[in-house]
C-alpha positions as CSV (number, residue, x, y, z in Angstrom):
1,M,-6.4,-30.1,-2.0
2,Q,-4.3,-29.3,0.9
3,E,-5.5,-26.5,3.7
4,N,-2.5,-24.4,4.6
5,S,-4.0,-21.9,5.9
6,S,-7.9,-21.8,7.2
7,G,-7.8,-18.4,5.1
8,F,-7.4,-20.6,2.0
9,M,-9.9,-23.2,2.6
10,N,-12.4,-20.7,3.6
11,A,-11.6,-19.4,0.6
12,Y,-12.5,-22.1,-1.6
13,A,-14.7,-23.3,0.5
14,K,-17.6,-20.7,-0.5
15,K,-15.7,-20.9,-4.4
16,L,-16.9,-24.3,-4.5
17,M,-20.8,-23.6,-2.5
18,T,-20.4,-20.7,-5.4
19,Y,-20.1,-22.8,-8.1
20,H,-23.3,-25.2,-6.4
21,T,-24.9,-22.4,-5.7
22,V,-25.2,-21.0,-9.7
23,H,-26.4,-24.8,-11.3
24,Q,-28.6,-25.1,-8.3
25,L,-30.2,-22.5,-9.0
26,H,-29.9,-23.6,-12.9
27,R,-32.0,-26.4,-12.2
28,D,-34.9,-25.0,-10.1
29,G,-35.3,-23.0,-14.1
30,L,-33.8,-19.5,-13.2
31,S,-31.8,-17.4,-16.2
32,I,-28.4,-16.8,-16.5
33,S,-29.9,-13.2,-16.3
34,R,-31.1,-13.7,-12.9
35,I,-28.8,-16.2,-11.7
36,S,-26.7,-13.0,-12.0
37,K,-28.5,-10.3,-10.2
38,E,-29.2,-13.1,-7.6
39,L,-25.3,-14.0,-6.5
40,V,-24.1,-10.5,-8.0
41,L,-21.5,-12.0,-10.7
42,D,-20.9,-11.2,-13.9
43,W,-24.1,-13.0,-17.0
44,R,-20.5,-14.5,-18.3
45,T,-19.1,-15.6,-14.8
46,V,-22.9,-18.0,-14.4
47,K,-22.4,-18.9,-18.5
48,K,-18.9,-20.4,-17.5
49,Y,-19.6,-22.1,-14.2
50,L,-22.9,-23.6,-15.7
51,S,-20.5,-25.1,-18.9
52,M,-17.6,-26.7,-16.6
53,T,-18.5,-30.1,-14.8
54,E,-17.2,-29.8,-11.2
55,S,-13.6,-31.1,-11.6
56,D,-13.4,-28.8,-14.3
57,Y,-13.8,-26.8,-11.6
58,E,-11.9,-27.6,-9.0
59,Q,-9.0,-27.8,-11.8
60,F,-9.5,-24.0,-12.8
61,L,-9.5,-23.0,-8.9
62,Q,-6.3,-25.4,-8.8
63,N,-4.3,-23.8,-11.6
64,Q,-5.4,-20.2,-10.3
65,S,-3.9,-20.8,-6.5
66,E,-0.9,-21.9,-8.6
67,R,-1.1,-18.9,-11.2
68,K,2.3,-17.0,-11.0
69,K,1.9,-13.5,-9.9
70,D,3.3,-10.5,-12.2
71,L,3.8,-8.3,-9.4
72,E,5.2,-10.7,-6.7
73,P,9.1,-9.4,-7.3
74,Y,7.2,-6.0,-5.5
75,V,6.4,-7.9,-2.5
76,G,8.3,-7.0,0.4
77,F,8.1,-2.5,-1.0
78,V,3.9,-3.6,-1.2
79,K,4.6,-5.1,2.5
80,A,6.5,-2.2,4.0
81,R,4.9,-0.1,2.8
82,L,1.9,-1.1,3.8
83,T,3.1,-2.0,7.7
84,K,4.4,2.3,7.6
85,Y,1.1,3.4,6.4
86,T,-1.9,1.3,7.2
87,E,-4.0,3.3,5.9
88,T,-2.9,3.2,2.4
89,S,-5.1,2.9,-1.4
90,A,-4.1,0.6,-4.0
91,A,-4.4,4.1,-6.2
92,Q,-1.2,5.2,-3.8
93,I,0.3,2.4,-4.2
94,H,0.4,1.6,-8.0
95,D,1.8,4.9,-8.2
96,W,4.6,4.4,-5.7
97,L,5.4,1.3,-7.8
98,K,5.6,3.3,-10.6
99,E,8.2,6.4,-8.7
100,H,10.2,3.7,-7.2
101,Y,10.4,1.2,-10.3
102,P,11.1,2.8,-13.7
103,D,10.7,-1.2,-14.9
104,F,7.3,-1.4,-13.7
105,P,5.3,-3.2,-15.5
106,A,2.5,-1.5,-17.2
107,V,-0.5,-3.3,-15.6
108,D,-4.3,-2.7,-14.6
109,S,-5.3,-0.5,-12.0
110,K,-7.3,-3.4,-10.3
111,T,-4.4,-5.4,-11.1
112,V,-2.6,-3.8,-8.7
113,F,-6.2,-3.3,-6.5
114,N,-6.3,-7.5,-6.2
115,F,-2.2,-8.2,-5.1
116,V,-2.7,-5.1,-2.6
117,C,-5.6,-7.0,-1.6
118,W,-3.6,-10.6,-1.4
119,V,-0.4,-8.8,0.1
120,R,-3.3,-7.3,3.3
121,Q,-4.7,-11.1,3.0
122,K,-1.3,-12.9,3.5
123,Y,0.7,-10.7,6.3
124,H,-3.0,-9.7,8.1
125,L,-1.7,-6.1,7.3
126,Q,-6.4,-4.7,7.5
127,K,-6.7,-1.5,6.3
128,V,-6.9,1.3,9.4
129,V,-9.3,3.9,8.1
130,V,-9.1,7.1,9.8
131,Q,-11.9,9.5,9.8
132,C,-12.3,13.0,10.5
133,D,-13.1,15.1,13.4
134,Y,-15.4,17.0,12.4
135,A,-19.1,18.8,14.5
136,M,-21.4,21.2,13.0
137,V,-20.7,25.4,13.8
138,A,-23.4,27.6,15.1
139,E,-24.9,30.0,13.0
140,S,-23.6,33.0,12.9
141,A,-24.2,36.6,11.2
142,Y,-24.5,36.8,7.3
143,G,-21.2,37.3,6.3
144,A,-19.6,36.7,9.5
145,Q,-17.6,33.1,9.0
146,A,-17.0,31.5,5.4
147,Q,-16.4,28.1,4.9
148,A,-12.6,27.5,2.3
149,D,-12.2,23.7,0.6
150,F,-7.7,23.8,0.9
151,G,-7.6,21.0,-1.3
152,K,-7.6,23.9,-4.3
153,Y,-7.1,27.5,-4.5
154,N,-8.4,29.9,-6.7
155,F,-7.5,34.0,-5.8
156,P,-8.7,36.2,-8.2
157,N,-6.0,38.2,-9.9
158,S,-6.4,41.9,-8.7
159,Q,-3.4,43.4,-10.5
């Protein structure tokens, strides 16, 4: 396996270590369910890893890395949006893609999430979370202050 970036090689090594850990835990007598809980993996994934030889697993990883991404034509758009709006969520990107591209394929939100993560990793675009400043307000007399949620508004019609 050729190393084309340290991030790729680290991810590859991590996946290979997970595979070997699954097999080691199974040799130690742990059940598939227990291995699943220990490593926070789906039990089907554990079962699949146990059914593979190391060479099968390496071939599986190779096939995964060479897979064509259905959303690859949208890399430029996603990268531009993530560069300009660093705090943008994958759900928002999904909405923008559907708005700007009428022929956007019907894909699962998890596909878009994975694609956005891949674009962020590839172009080193870290998600910057903007935190709201807030502080506790001093107690005041009953009825002297109110709280409003500006995200919703329901006013009774007095007419």
